[in-house]
Biopython code that builds the backbone (N, CA, C, O; Angstrom):
import numpy as np
from Bio.PDB.StructureBuilder import StructureBuilder

atoms = [
    (1, "UNK", "N", (-46.749, 35.125, 28.063)),
    (1, "UNK", "CA", (-47.088, 34.416, 26.800)),
    (1, "UNK", "C", (-45.301, 33.779, 26.555)),
    (1, "UNK", "O", (-44.189, 34.304, 26.605)),
    (2, "UNK", "N", (-45.918, 32.162, 26.237)),
    (2, "UNK", "CA", (-45.183, 31.528, 26.464)),
    (2, "UNK", "C", (-44.365, 31.386, 24.629)),
    (2, "UNK", "O", (-45.043, 30.821, 23.770)),
    (3, "UNK", "N", (-43.410, 31.761, 24.367)),
    (3, "UNK", "CA", (-43.000, 31.284, 22.940)),
    (3, "UNK", "C", (-42.071, 29.908, 22.537)),
    (3, "UNK", "O", (-40.912, 29.614, 22.829)),
    (4, "UNK", "N", (-42.811, 29.405, 21.963)),
    (4, "UNK", "CA", (-42.273, 27.575, 21.441)),
    (4, "UNK", "C", (-41.631, 27.698, 20.878)),
    (4, "UNK", "O", (-41.947, 28.570, 20.069)),
    (5, "UNK", "N", (-40.040, 27.043, 20.604)),
    (5, "UNK", "CA", (-39.353, 27.154, 19.616)),
    (5, "UNK", "C", (-39.245, 25.537, 19.051)),
    (5, "UNK", "O", (-39.577, 24.729, 19.918)),
    (6, "UNK", "N", (-38.915, 25.047, 17.991)),
    (6, "UNK", "CA", (-38.208, 24.026, 17.110)),
    (6, "UNK", "C", (-37.221, 23.382, 18.225)),
    (6, "UNK", "O", (-36.559, 23.905, 19.121)),
    (7, "UNK", "N", (-37.352, 22.316, 17.897)),
    (7, "UNK", "CA", (-36.081, 21.422, 18.846)),
    (7, "UNK", "C", (-35.230, 20.882, 17.433)),
    (7, "UNK", "O", (-34.853, 19.716, 17.317)),
    (8, "UNK", "N", (-35.034, 21.789, 16.541)),
    (8, "UNK", "CA", (-33.819, 21.219, 15.640)),
    (8, "UNK", "C", (-32.544, 21.547, 15.629)),
    (8, "UNK", "O", (-32.213, 22.515, 16.313)),
    (9, "UNK", "N", (-31.805, 21.024, 15.068)),
    (9, "UNK", "CA", (-30.076, 21.290, 14.965)),
    (9, "UNK", "C", (-29.720, 22.405, 14.529)),
    (9, "UNK", "O", (-30.022, 22.792, 13.400)),
    (10, "UNK", "N", (-28.979, 23.130, 15.417)),
    (10, "UNK", "CA", (-28.252, 24.479, 14.690)),
    (10, "UNK", "C", (-27.830, 24.661, 13.521)),
    (10, "UNK", "O", (-27.872, 23.591, 12.914)),
    (11, "UNK", "N", (-27.448, 25.471, 12.911)),
    (11, "UNK", "CA", (-26.797, 25.118, 11.572)),
    (11, "UNK", "C", (-25.566, 24.825, 11.338)),
    (11, "UNK", "O", (-24.987, 24.254, 10.414)),
    (12, "UNK", "N", (-25.087, 25.542, 12.806)),
    (12, "UNK", "CA", (-23.532, 25.414, 12.940)),
    (12, "UNK", "C", (-23.267, 24.076, 13.131)),
    (12, "UNK", "O", (-22.185, 23.603, 12.785)),
    (13, "UNK", "N", (-23.996, 23.517, 13.563)),
    (13, "UNK", "CA", (-23.682, 21.800, 13.667)),
    (13, "UNK", "C", (-24.226, 21.387, 12.233)),
    (13, "UNK", "O", (-23.760, 20.348, 11.767)),
    (14, "UNK", "N", (-24.748, 21.778, 11.813)),
    (14, "UNK", "CA", (-24.975, 20.750, 10.301)),
    (14, "UNK", "C", (-23.951, 21.177, 9.754)),
    (14, "UNK", "O", (-23.507, 20.170, 9.201)),
    (15, "UNK", "N", (-23.045, 22.283, 9.462)),
    (15, "UNK", "CA", (-22.087, 22.961, 9.144)),
    (15, "UNK", "C", (-21.139, 22.084, 9.221)),
    (15, "UNK", "O", (-20.601, 21.550, 8.252)),
    (16, "UNK", "N", (-20.905, 21.907, 10.287)),
    (16, "UNK", "CA", (-19.327, 21.272, 11.195)),
    (16, "UNK", "C", (-19.697, 19.911, 10.643)),
    (16, "UNK", "O", (-18.833, 19.527, 9.855)),
    (17, "UNK", "N", (-20.729, 19.027, 10.801)),
    (17, "UNK", "CA", (-20.851, 18.231, 10.009)),
    (17, "UNK", "C", (-20.269, 17.640, 8.814)),
    (17, "UNK", "O", (-19.450, 16.725, 8.717)),
    (18, "UNK", "N", (-21.050, 18.582, 7.614)),
    (18, "UNK", "CA", (-20.774, 18.631, 6.625)),
    (18, "UNK", "C", (-19.102, 18.623, 6.166)),
    (18, "UNK", "O", (-18.494, 17.974, 5.314)),
    (19, "UNK", "N", (-18.732, 19.529, 7.027)),
    (19, "UNK", "CA", (-16.811, 19.581, 6.800)),
    (19, "UNK", "C", (-16.484, 18.086, 7.250)),
    (19, "UNK", "O", (-15.780, 17.427, 6.486)),
    (20, "UNK", "N", (-16.827, 17.645, 8.137)),
    (20, "UNK", "CA", (-16.157, 16.744, 8.649)),
    (20, "UNK", "C", (-16.315, 15.733, 7.769)),
    (20, "UNK", "O", (-15.220, 15.268, 7.452)),
    (21, "UNK", "N", (-17.413, 15.096, 7.139)),
    (21, "UNK", "CA", (-17.699, 14.581, 6.520)),
    (21, "UNK", "C", (-16.766, 14.655, 4.914)),
    (21, "UNK", "O", (-16.403, 13.580, 4.436)),
    (22, "UNK", "N", (-16.468, 15.828, 4.249)),
    (22, "UNK", "CA", (-15.340, 15.986, 3.263)),
    (22, "UNK", "C", (-14.294, 15.879, 3.621)),
    (22, "UNK", "O", (-13.550, 15.577, 2.688)),
    (23, "UNK", "N", (-13.638, 16.003, 4.857)),
    (23, "UNK", "CA", (-12.473, 16.035, 5.339)),
    (23, "UNK", "C", (-12.178, 13.956, 5.424)),
    (23, "UNK", "O", (-11.280, 13.290, 4.909)),
    (24, "UNK", "N", (-13.092, 13.616, 6.088)),
    (24, "UNK", "CA", (-13.168, 11.998, 5.682)),
    (24, "UNK", "C", (-12.976, 11.182, 4.717)),
    (24, "UNK", "O", (-12.197, 10.233, 4.638)),
    (25, "UNK", "N", (-14.037, 11.764, 3.671)),
    (25, "UNK", "CA", (-14.002, 11.474, 2.186)),
    (25, "UNK", "C", (-12.642, 11.433, 1.409)),
    (25, "UNK", "O", (-12.187, 10.588, 0.638)),
    (26, "UNK", "N", (-11.971, 13.036, 2.023)),
    (26, "UNK", "CA", (-10.553, 13.054, 1.412)),
    (26, "UNK", "C", (-9.464, 12.096, 1.906)),
    (26, "UNK", "O", (-8.573, 11.595, 1.221)),
    (27, "UNK", "N", (-9.671, 11.945, 3.092)),
    (27, "UNK", "CA", (-8.465, 11.063, 4.193)),
    (27, "UNK", "C", (-8.704, 9.518, 3.497)),
    (27, "UNK", "O", (-7.763, 8.724, 3.481)),
    (28, "UNK", "N", (-9.719, 9.240, 3.059)),
    (28, "UNK", "CA", (-10.310, 7.447, 2.393)),
    (28, "UNK", "C", (-9.679, 7.461, 1.566)),
    (28, "UNK", "O", (-8.803, 6.628, 1.335)),
    (29, "UNK", "N", (-10.084, 8.848, 0.595)),
    (29, "UNK", "CA", (-9.402, 8.417, -0.828)),
    (29, "UNK", "C", (-7.876, 8.844, -0.941)),
    (29, "UNK", "O", (-7.298, 8.270, -1.863)),
    (30, "UNK", "N", (-7.280, 9.520, -0.375)),
    (30, "UNK", "CA", (-5.454, 9.557, -0.028)),
    (30, "UNK", "C", (-5.156, 8.173, 0.510)),
    (30, "UNK", "O", (-4.188, 7.566, 0.052)),
    (31, "UNK", "N", (-5.880, 7.653, 1.407)),
    (31, "UNK", "CA", (-5.380, 6.746, 2.105)),
    (31, "UNK", "C", (-5.113, 5.387, 1.245)),
    (31, "UNK", "O", (-4.050, 4.768, 1.194)),
    (32, "UNK", "N", (-6.381, 5.059, 0.553)),
    (32, "UNK", "CA", (-6.625, 4.221, -0.207)),
    (32, "UNK", "C", (-5.821, 4.161, -1.523)),
    (32, "UNK", "O", (-5.618, 3.099, -2.112)),
    (33, "UNK", "N", (-5.397, 5.300, -1.931)),
    (33, "UNK", "CA", (-4.539, 5.746, -2.934)),
    (33, "UNK", "C", (-3.090, 5.110, -2.575)),
    (33, "UNK", "O", (-2.496, 4.481, -3.451)),
    (34, "UNK", "N", (-2.520, 5.275, -1.282)),
    (34, "UNK", "CA", (-1.518, 5.183, -1.009)),
    (34, "UNK", "C", (-1.172, 3.610, -0.685)),
    (34, "UNK", "O", (-0.126, 3.092, -1.076)),
    (35, "UNK", "N", (-2.013, 3.020, -0.046)),
    (35, "UNK", "CA", (-2.121, 1.551, 0.061)),
    (35, "UNK", "C", (-1.981, 0.686, -1.237)),
    (35, "UNK", "O", (-1.322, -0.339, -1.406)),
    (36, "UNK", "N", (-2.906, 1.486, -2.245)),
    (36, "UNK", "CA", (-3.012, 0.604, -3.499)),
    (36, "UNK", "C", (-1.214, 0.786, -4.405)),
    (36, "UNK", "O", (-0.573, -0.083, -4.995)),
    (37, "UNK", "N", (-0.842, 2.409, -4.141)),
    (37, "UNK", "CA", (0.642, 2.508, -4.392)),
    (37, "UNK", "C", (1.409, 1.204, -3.730)),
    (37, "UNK", "O", (1.641, 0.259, -4.484)),
    (38, "UNK", "N", (1.717, 1.139, -2.663)),
    (38, "UNK", "CA", (2.616, 0.303, -1.725)),
    (38, "UNK", "C", (2.560, -1.080, -2.195)),
    (38, "UNK", "O", (3.524, -1.619, -2.738)),
    (39, "UNK", "N", (1.222, -1.769, -1.950)),
    (39, "UNK", "CA", (0.671, -2.851, -2.565)),
    (39, "UNK", "C", (1.686, -3.283, -4.210)),
    (39, "UNK", "O", (2.488, -4.177, -4.478)),
    (40, "UNK", "N", (1.283, -2.466, -4.758)),
    (40, "UNK", "CA", (2.200, -2.723, -6.000)),
    (40, "UNK", "C", (3.567, -2.822, -5.733)),
    (40, "UNK", "O", (4.138, -3.845, -6.112)),
    (41, "UNK", "N", (4.052, -2.161, -5.291)),
    (41, "UNK", "CA", (5.620, -1.766, -5.025)),
    (41, "UNK", "C", (5.908, -3.345, -4.588)),
    (41, "UNK", "O", (6.620, -4.079, -5.272)),
    (42, "UNK", "N", (5.396, -3.681, -3.615)),
    (42, "UNK", "CA", (6.026, -4.977, -3.008)),
    (42, "UNK", "C", (6.179, -6.233, -4.063)),
    (42, "UNK", "O", (6.828, -7.247, -3.810)),
    (43, "UNK", "N", (5.549, -6.018, -5.149)),
    (43, "UNK", "CA", (5.480, -7.001, -6.446)),
    (43, "UNK", "C", (6.908, -7.007, -6.866)),
    (43, "UNK", "O", (7.579, -7.946, -7.294)),
    (44, "UNK", "N", (7.230, -5.783, -6.659)),
    (44, "UNK", "CA", (8.802, -5.586, -7.639)),
    (44, "UNK", "C", (9.562, -6.452, -7.076)),
    (44, "UNK", "O", (9.319, -6.920, -5.964)),
    (45, "UNK", "N", (10.629, -6.778, -7.827)),
    (45, "UNK", "CA", (11.863, -7.765, -7.378)),
    (45, "UNK", "C", (12.598, -7.260, -6.675)),
    (45, "UNK", "O", (13.111, -7.737, -5.663)),
    (46, "UNK", "N", (12.815, -5.637, -7.395)),
    (46, "UNK", "CA", (14.154, -4.536, -6.809)),
    (46, "UNK", "C", (13.748, -4.305, -5.759)),
    (46, "UNK", "O", (14.674, -4.225, -4.952)),
    (47, "UNK", "N", (12.124, -4.038, -5.030)),
    (47, "UNK", "CA", (11.773, -3.436, -4.073)),
    (47, "UNK", "C", (11.718, -4.530, -2.992)),
    (47, "UNK", "O", (11.580, -4.105, -1.845)),
    (48, "UNK", "N", (11.830, -6.317, -3.206)),
    (48, "UNK", "CA", (12.368, -7.036, -2.359)),
    (48, "UNK", "C", (13.462, -7.389, -1.951)),
    (48, "UNK", "O", (13.685, -8.276, -1.128)),
    (49, "UNK", "N", (14.582, -6.391, -2.767)),
    (49, "UNK", "CA", (16.302, -6.511, -2.650)),
    (49, "UNK", "C", (16.406, -7.785, -3.369)),
    (49, "UNK", "O", (16.996, -8.599, -2.659)),
    (50, "UNK", "N", (15.946, -8.435, -4.884)),
    (50, "UNK", "CA", (16.307, -9.089, -5.862)),
    (50, "UNK", "C", (16.951, -8.521, -7.008)),
    (50, "UNK", "O", (17.698, -7.557, -7.170)),
    (51, "UNK", "N", (16.437, -9.415, -7.778)),
    (51, "UNK", "CA", (17.131, -8.944, -9.369)),
    (51, "UNK", "C", (16.637, -10.382, -10.119)),
    (51, "UNK", "O", (16.767, -11.507, -9.636)),
    (52, "UNK", "N", (15.978, -10.011, -11.553)),
    (52, "UNK", "CA", (15.513, -10.739, -12.072)),
    (52, "UNK", "C", (16.990, -11.021, -13.053)),
    (52, "UNK", "O", (17.837, -10.256, -13.514)),
    (53, "UNK", "N", (16.757, -12.829, -13.103)),
    (53, "UNK", "CA", (17.687, -13.297, -13.852)),
    (53, "UNK", "C", (17.256, -14.078, -14.882)),
    (53, "UNK", "O", (16.045, -14.298, -14.864)),
    (54, "UNK", "N", (18.029, -14.682, -15.993)),
    (54, "UNK", "CA", (17.810, -15.500, -16.782)),
    (54, "UNK", "C", (17.525, -17.129, -16.287)),
    (54, "UNK", "O", (16.484, -17.783, -16.228)),
    (55, "UNK", "N", (19.013, -17.476, -15.947)),
    (55, "UNK", "CA", (18.663, -18.873, -15.251)),
    (55, "UNK", "C", (18.433, -19.003, -13.750)),
    (55, "UNK", "O", (18.490, -18.096, -12.919)),
    (56, "UNK", "N", (18.194, -20.137, -13.575)),
    (56, "UNK", "CA", (17.604, -20.538, -12.091)),
    (56, "UNK", "C", (18.883, -19.910, -10.977)),
    (56, "UNK", "O", (20.080, -20.044, -11.230)),
    (57, "UNK", "N", (18.478, -19.382, -10.026)),
    (57, "UNK", "CA", (19.274, -19.148, -8.966)),
    (57, "UNK", "C", (19.944, -20.006, -8.347)),
    (57, "UNK", "O", (19.575, -21.146, -8.065)),
    (58, "UNK", "N", (21.496, -19.240, -7.974)),
    (58, "UNK", "CA", (22.348, -20.225, -7.661)),
    (58, "UNK", "C", (21.913, -20.782, -6.266)),
    (58, "UNK", "O", (21.304, -19.971, -5.568)),
    (59, "UNK", "N", (22.094, -21.856, -5.812)),
    (59, "UNK", "CA", (21.472, -22.468, -4.558)),
    (59, "UNK", "C", (22.293, -21.851, -3.630)),
    (59, "UNK", "O", (21.782, -21.250, -2.685)),
    (60, "UNK", "N", (23.540, -21.918, -3.772)),
    (60, "UNK", "CA", (24.230, -21.394, -2.484)),
    (60, "UNK", "C", (24.248, -20.097, -2.111)),
    (60, "UNK", "O", (24.251, -19.516, -1.026)),
    (61, "UNK", "N", (24.255, -19.862, -2.920)),
    (61, "UNK", "CA", (24.349, -18.069, -2.572)),
    (61, "UNK", "C", (22.852, -16.956, -2.746)),
    (61, "UNK", "O", (22.700, -15.818, -2.303)),
    (62, "UNK", "N", (21.795, -17.913, -3.651)),
    (62, "UNK", "CA", (20.934, -16.890, -3.902)),
    (62, "UNK", "C", (19.546, -18.085, -3.749)),
    (62, "UNK", "O", (19.482, -19.310, -3.853)),
    (63, "UNK", "N", (18.339, -16.779, -3.393)),
    (63, "UNK", "CA", (17.184, -18.017, -2.927)),
    (63, "UNK", "C", (15.939, -17.172, -3.913)),
    (63, "UNK", "O", (15.884, -15.956, -4.097)),
    (64, "UNK", "N", (15.294, -17.893, -4.286)),
    (64, "UNK", "CA", (14.186, -17.470, -5.234)),
    (64, "UNK", "C", (13.006, -17.049, -4.478)),
    (64, "UNK", "O", (12.339, -17.619, -3.614)),
    (65, "UNK", "N", (12.936, -16.016, -4.975)),
    (65, "UNK", "CA", (11.408, -15.217, -4.943)),
    (65, "UNK", "C", (9.877, -15.267, -5.513)),
    (65, "UNK", "O", (9.708, -14.778, -6.630)),
    (66, "UNK", "N", (9.077, -15.659, -5.032)),
    (66, "UNK", "CA", (7.978, -16.220, -5.716)),
    (66, "UNK", "C", (7.054, -14.945, -6.104)),
    (66, "UNK", "O", (7.263, -13.787, -5.742)),
    (67, "UNK", "N", (6.269, -15.281, -6.703)),
    (67, "UNK", "CA", (5.267, -14.094, -7.262)),
    (67, "UNK", "C", (5.709, -12.451, -7.268)),
    (67, "UNK", "O", (5.187, -11.603, -6.545)),
    (68, "UNK", "N", (6.704, -12.223, -8.171)),
    (68, "UNK", "CA", (7.263, -11.151, -8.441)),
    (68, "UNK", "C", (6.952, -10.365, -9.596)),
    (68, "UNK", "O", (6.163, -11.008, -10.288)),
    (69, "UNK", "N", (7.337, -8.804, -10.317)),
    (69, "UNK", "CA", (7.228, -8.623, -11.414)),
    (69, "UNK", "C", (7.952, -9.413, -12.785)),
    (69, "UNK", "O", (7.423, -9.433, -13.896)),
    (70, "UNK", "N", (9.264, -10.049, -12.451)),
    (70, "UNK", "CA", (9.872, -10.633, -13.177)),
    (70, "UNK", "C", (9.491, -11.404, -14.529)),
    (70, "UNK", "O", (8.922, -12.494, -14.461)),
    (71, "UNK", "N", (9.777, -10.887, -15.610)),
    (71, "UNK", "CA", (8.685, -11.654, -16.923)),
    (71, "UNK", "C", (9.969, -12.051, -17.592)),
    (71, "UNK", "O", (11.039, -11.566, -17.223)),
    (72, "UNK", "N", (9.888, -12.880, -18.520)),
    (72, "UNK", "CA", (10.580, -13.279, -19.658)),
    (72, "UNK", "C", (11.223, -12.450, -20.672)),
    (72, "UNK", "O", (10.695, -11.657, -21.451)),
    (73, "UNK", "N", (12.147, -12.688, -20.565)),
    (73, "UNK", "CA", (13.540, -13.608, -20.379)),
    (73, "UNK", "C", (14.209, -13.210, -19.090)),
    (73, "UNK", "O", (15.419, -13.250, -18.865)),
    (74, "UNK", "N", (13.600, -12.961, -18.571)),
    (74, "UNK", "CA", (14.374, -13.302, -16.989)),
    (74, "UNK", "C", (13.056, -13.594, -15.986)),
    (74, "UNK", "O", (12.341, -12.708, -15.518)),
    (75, "UNK", "N", (12.930, -14.754, -15.807)),
    (75, "UNK", "CA", (11.653, -14.913, -15.093)),
    (75, "UNK", "C", (11.795, -14.743, -13.693)),
    (75, "UNK", "O", (10.925, -14.306, -12.939)),
    (76, "UNK", "N", (13.544, -15.307, -13.222)),
    (76, "UNK", "CA", (13.773, -15.579, -12.042)),
    (76, "UNK", "C", (14.124, -14.457, -11.136)),
    (76, "UNK", "O", (15.009, -13.746, -11.612)),
    (77, "UNK", "N", (13.768, -14.155, -10.181)),
    (77, "UNK", "CA", (13.788, -13.215, -9.193)),
    (77, "UNK", "C", (14.737, -13.910, -8.112)),
    (77, "UNK", "O", (14.281, -14.873, -7.496)),
    (78, "UNK", "N", (16.130, -13.435, -7.835)),
    (78, "UNK", "CA", (17.066, -14.281, -7.194)),
    (78, "UNK", "C", (17.665, -12.764, -6.422)),
    (78, "UNK", "O", (18.007, -11.650, -6.818)),
    (79, "UNK", "N", (17.530, -13.647, -4.788)),
    (79, "UNK", "CA", (17.919, -12.656, -3.342)),
    (79, "UNK", "C", (19.253, -13.171, -3.452)),
    (79, "UNK", "O", (19.452, -14.246, -4.016)),
    (80, "UNK", "N", (20.228, -12.455, -2.935)),
    (80, "UNK", "CA", (21.468, -13.100, -2.685)),
    (80, "UNK", "C", (21.275, -12.600, -1.141)),
    (80, "UNK", "O", (20.843, -11.549, -0.668)),
    (81, "UNK", "N", (21.948, -14.208, -0.363)),
    (81, "UNK", "CA", (22.137, -14.328, 0.733)),
    (81, "UNK", "C", (23.287, -14.386, 1.424)),
    (81, "UNK", "O", (24.212, -15.115, 1.065)),
    (82, "UNK", "N", (23.334, -13.714, 2.356)),
    (82, "UNK", "CA", (24.760, -13.989, 3.127)),
    (82, "UNK", "C", (24.778, -15.340, 4.040)),
    (82, "UNK", "O", (24.084, -15.350, 5.057)),
    (83, "UNK", "N", (25.304, -16.105, 3.808)),
    (83, "UNK", "CA", (25.476, -17.531, 4.733)),
    (83, "UNK", "C", (26.696, -17.447, 5.889)),
    (83, "UNK", "O", (27.895, -17.342, 5.628)),
    (84, "UNK", "N", (26.251, -17.501, 6.884)),
    (84, "UNK", "CA", (27.192, -17.666, 7.864)),
    (84, "UNK", "C", (28.021, -18.718, 7.993)),
    (84, "UNK", "O", (27.257, -19.630, 8.309)),
    (85, "UNK", "N", (29.075, -19.142, 7.946)),
    (85, "UNK", "CA", (30.230, -20.130, 8.119)),
    (85, "UNK", "C", (31.210, -20.060, 8.540)),
    (85, "UNK", "O", (31.671, -19.075, 9.117)),
    (86, "UNK", "N", (31.956, -21.495, 8.270)),
    (86, "UNK", "CA", (33.521, -21.350, 9.461)),
    (86, "UNK", "C", (34.385, -21.390, 8.008)),
    (86, "UNK", "O", (35.615, -21.328, 8.020)),
]
sb = StructureBuilder()
sb.init_structure("model")
sb.init_model(0)
sb.init_chain("A")
sb.init_seg("    ")
for serial, (resi, resn, name, xyz) in enumerate(atoms, 1):
    if name == "N":
        sb.init_residue(resn, " ", resi, " ")
    sb.init_atom(name, np.array(xyz, "f"), 0.0, 1.0, " ", f" {name:<3s}", serial, name[0])
structure = sb.get_structure()
Protein backbone atom coordinates (compact mmCIF):
# COMPACT_ATOMS: atom_id res chain seq x y z
CA UNK A 1 0.00 0.00 0.00
CA UNK A 2 1.44 3.39 -1.05
CA UNK A 3 0.85 6.32 1.27
CA UNK A 4 0.59 9.72 -0.45
CA UNK A 5 1.71 12.85 1.37
CA UNK A 6 0.88 16.46 0.55
CA UNK A 7 3.44 18.67 -1.18
CA UNK A 8 3.22 21.44 1.45
CA UNK A 9 6.07 23.42 2.99
CA UNK A 10 7.49 22.06 6.22
CA UNK A 11 6.56 24.11 9.29
CA UNK A 12 10.26 24.88 9.92
CA UNK A 13 10.54 26.72 6.59
CA UNK A 14 7.44 28.79 7.36
CA UNK A 15 8.75 29.74 10.82
CA UNK A 16 12.17 30.72 9.40
CA UNK A 17 10.50 32.85 6.72
CA UNK A 18 8.44 34.69 9.37
CA UNK A 19 11.54 35.31 11.52
CA UNK A 20 13.45 36.59 8.46
CA UNK A 21 10.62 39.00 7.59
CA UNK A 22 10.52 40.37 11.16
CA UNK A 23 14.30 40.89 11.18
CA UNK A 24 14.12 42.61 7.78
CA UNK A 25 11.35 44.93 8.99
CA UNK A 26 13.37 45.88 12.09
CA UNK A 27 16.48 46.59 10.00
CA UNK A 28 14.50 48.77 7.59
CA UNK A 29 13.01 50.71 10.53
CA UNK A 30 16.43 51.30 12.12
CA UNK A 31 18.06 52.29 8.81
CA UNK A 32 15.37 54.77 7.78
CA UNK A 33 15.36 56.38 11.23
CA UNK A 34 19.14 56.88 11.12
CA UNK A 35 19.02 58.28 7.58
CA UNK A 36 16.42 60.85 8.65
CA UNK A 37 18.59 61.87 11.62
CA UNK A 38 21.67 62.23 9.40
CA UNK A 39 19.86 64.28 6.76
CA UNK A 40 18.63 66.63 9.50
CA UNK A 41 22.18 67.02 10.83
CA UNK A 42 23.52 68.04 7.43
CA UNK A 43 21.24 71.08 7.45
CA UNK A 44 22.89 72.45 10.61
CA UNK A 45 25.44 75.21 10.03
CA UNK A 46 27.73 73.91 12.78
CA UNK A 47 27.67 70.38 11.28
CA UNK A 48 29.02 71.85 8.04
CA UNK A 49 31.80 73.69 9.88
CA UNK A 50 30.18 77.13 9.74
CA UNK A 51 28.90 79.70 12.19
CA UNK A 52 25.62 81.67 12.08
CA UNK A 53 26.34 85.43 11.82
CA UNK A 54 24.28 88.62 11.74
CA UNK A 55 26.27 90.37 9.03
CA UNK A 56 27.31 89.14 5.61
CA UNK A 57 30.32 86.86 5.42
CA UNK A 58 33.71 88.52 4.96
CA UNK A 59 34.47 87.73 1.33
CA UNK A 60 38.24 87.49 1.97
CA UNK A 61 38.16 84.84 4.69
CA UNK A 62 34.65 83.37 4.74
CA UNK A 63 32.31 81.59 2.39
CA UNK A 64 28.50 81.70 2.62
CA UNK A 65 26.85 78.28 2.97
CA UNK A 66 23.31 78.13 1.55
CA UNK A 67 20.42 76.05 2.89
CA UNK A 68 21.28 75.77 6.58
CA UNK A 69 19.35 76.21 9.81
CA UNK A 70 20.56 79.79 10.43
CA UNK A 71 17.59 82.05 11.15
CA UNK A 72 17.13 85.73 12.07
CA UNK A 73 18.78 87.54 13.78
CA UNK A 74 21.80 85.54 12.50
CA UNK A 75 20.71 84.37 9.03
CA UNK A 76 24.14 83.89 7.42
CA UNK A 77 26.07 80.64 7.77
CA UNK A 78 29.72 81.56 7.22
CA UNK A 79 32.55 79.07 6.81
CA UNK A 80 36.06 80.31 7.47
CA UNK A 81 38.33 79.38 4.56
CA UNK A 82 42.08 79.22 4.64
CA UNK A 83 43.55 80.87 1.60
CA UNK A 84 47.01 79.97 0.42
CA UNK A 85 49.07 82.94 -0.53
CA UNK A 86 52.43 84.51 -0.85
